[in-house]
C-alpha positions in Angstrom: -23.8 -47.6 -12.6 -23.8 -46.9 -8.8 -20.6 -48.9 -8.4 -18.8 -47.0 -11.2 -19.9 -43.7 -9.7 -18.6 -44.8 -6.3 -15.3 -45.9 -7.8 -14.9 -42.6 -9.6 -14.8 -40.8 -6.2 -12.2 -43.2 -4.7 -8.5 -42.4 -4.9 -5.3 -44.6 -5.0 -1.7 -43.5 -5.3 1.2 -45.5 -6.7 4.8 -44.5 -6.3 8.1 -45.5 -7.8 11.7 -44.5 -7.1 11.1 -44.0 -3.4 8.4 -41.5 -4.1 10.3 -39.6 -6.9 7.3 -40.3 -9.1 3.7 -40.5 -7.8 0.6 -41.3 -9.8 -3.0 -40.8 -8.5 -5.8 -42.8 -10.0 -9.5 -43.1 -9.3 -11.1 -46.5 -8.4 -11.7 -47.1 -12.1 -7.9 -46.9 -12.8 -8.1 -43.5 -14.6 -5.0 -41.5 -14.1 -5.9 -38.2 -12.4 -2.5 -36.7 -11.5 1.2 -37.3 -11.9 3.8 -35.8 -9.6 7.5 -35.9 -10.5 10.1 -34.8 -8.1 11.9 -31.7 -9.4 15.3 -33.3 -8.7 14.7 -35.6 -11.7 14.4 -32.6 -13.9 17.3 -30.7 -12.3 19.6 -33.7 -12.9 18.3 -34.3 -16.4 17.2 -37.8 -15.5 14.9 -38.2 -18.5 15.6 -42.0 -18.9 15.0 -42.6 -15.2 11.8 -40.6 -15.3 10.6 -42.6 -18.3 11.3 -45.9 -16.4 9.7 -44.7 -13.2 6.4 -43.4 -14.7 5.1 -46.8 -15.9 6.1 -48.4 -12.6 4.2 -45.8 -10.6 1.1 -46.0 -13.0 1.1 -49.8 -12.7 1.3 -49.6 -8.9 -1.6 -47.2 -8.7 -3.7 -49.3 -11.0 -3.1 -52.4 -8.9 -4.4 -50.4 -5.9 -7.4 -49.3 -8.0 -8.2 -52.9 -8.8 -8.1 -53.7 -5.1 -10.6 -50.8 -4.5 -12.8 -52.3 -7.2 -12.5 -55.8 -5.7 -13.4 -54.5 -2.2 -16.4 -52.6 -3.7 -17.6 -55.8 -5.5 -17.2 -57.8 -2.3 -19.2 -55.3 -0.2 -21.8 -55.2 -3.0 -22.1 -59.0 -2.7 -23.0 -58.3 1.0 -21.1 -61.2 2.4 -23.0 -63.7 0.2 -21.3 -67.0 -0.2 -20.8 -67.2 -4.0 -18.6 -70.1 -5.0 -15.3 -68.8 -6.5 -16.0 -65.1 -5.8 -13.2 -64.7 -3.3 -10.7 -66.3 -5.6 -11.8 -64.3 -8.6 -11.7 -61.0 -6.7 -8.2 -61.8 -5.2 -6.9 -62.4 -8.7 -8.4 -59.2 -9.9 -7.0 -57.2 -7.1 -3.6 -58.9 -7.1 -4.0 -59.6 -3.4 -6.0 -61.6 -0.9 -9.6 -60.8 -0.2 -11.0 -62.0 3.1 -14.5 -63.4 3.5 -15.5 -64.1 -0.1 -14.4 -67.8 -0.4 -16.9 -70.5 0.1 
């Protein structure tokens, strides 16, 4: 439970459309805030907004998974667990240093 409580306090932001849409999530991937540039509303860009929202949410959730993977790696305390580095890198969608055996 300590890991989940720690991840609830971590924040990650995903953006799409060059920052026209931003989504903030916690380390568990829960969406906390959505910011949409007012120009999208002024121009009546409903379709574009609908396309950008999922992209921004997905980007934020990938970052949340990376936070989770980093927390799991630090929890392992540098122990050499076969396959841990590979599993965490797949979870986080990126490379994780130090976990591979």
